[in-house]
C-alpha positions, 0 to 999 in steps of 0.5 A: 188382712193387708196389715196381717199380711205385710206385718204380722205374719209370724214364720216358724217352719216350712210348714206354716200356713197362714190364717189372718193373724194366725200362723200354724205349722205341724211337724212330725215326730223327729223334728222340734216338738216343744211344749210350749206358752210364749208371750214375744214383743217382736223385734226390729223385722217383727213389729208387734208381739205375739203369743205362740202356743205348742204341743203334741208337734202343732203350734199356732201363733197369733199375731198382736198389738204392740203390748209388750215393747222389745228390750233395747238399749243406747249404745255408742258407737265407737267403731263408727267414722266421723262421716257416719256420725255426721250423716246420722247426726248422732254417734250411738244407737239401740242395741234391740232384743226381743222381751219373752216371758213363758215356758218350753219344754222340750226333751226334758230340758225346761226354760223359763223365759223372764224378759229379754232374750239377747243371747247373751247369759251375763245379760238375758232373762232367762231360767233353764233346767233339765228335768231330773225325771226325764234324764238318763245317768251314765253309770260305766264304762266299761273294755272288753278284749279280743274276744269280747271278754269283760277286762275291766269296768270304770263306774262313773262317780259323778264328778268330772275331770276336775272333781276326781283328780285321778280319774282321766289318768285311771282311763288312760291306764285301762286303756293301755292294758286293754288288748287292741286289734290291728287291721290292715285296708286301703282306703277309698283312693288306695293309700295302705293304712291300719287302725286299731280297734278297741271294744269300749260299752256305755251304760245309762239309767233312767232318772237322775237326782231324786228320780234316780229310782224311776231306773226300777221301772225302765231297763237300762240303755247299753252302747257297745261301740268298736273305737278306732285309731288310724295311722294317718287320715282316712276318708274324702276330706283327708288333705283338705284344709277340713281334714279326714279322720284320725279316729272315732267310734262306730256302733256294734251290733249285737254279739258283733267282734272287731273284725266284722264290725271293722269289715261293715265299716270298710263297706260302707266308707268305700275301703278295702279290708286287706289283712286278718286282724292281729292283736297289738 
């Protein structure tokens, strides 16, 4: 039992329980809850192998003898000084990383481990992919006016800005013609500032690739937000090395327009709403 407690316990979470060579943990919803079967070689910190089984929030890890050796390579120590080389009797060191075989699946992302895990994409032996029958695809971005009237919609072409050269210019042109509303407010420290607000809306449908048809059986996800562009830095971090914020977006409630949404934001951020809105 002493050997297991000294060398074989595998820490997994803040809720671990140890039983000889076993580690058991249970994570509540909202935490990392993968589906996984992984055999690992261990490393310098945790000598010996382990087999991890995870599913439905439960994880069980079994410590094993060294049936699988870690991956390592000999590296020339170019930055060592002469005294260090003389003291150690060598001018090299071992770069050691764990080997893993198995898979993990979490939130629609599948990762298959095929050997060394170096956290370097050029040397790591891993294959990963988002499963298309678990993902949402973005289909549009829409803009709305002062009273919530529709102004324009940009469909998602499925291409990046590089693949769709005129996309960035089209988005900026629509943004410039979309009516905004300007509010004056006092920041938490009493500084008088203003903010320009604009209503935007995004829509996602379920399924990607060959599985787009799944959207026929599931309602789309729609997010309407109020885009905020401040005249100066706001927030308690302004003036510090971290800096305040000059702009971001907030979620809007159903039926909400510019002023009610921004008033709600002011209360949350310890700001004082000053002026009625005016069209910019």
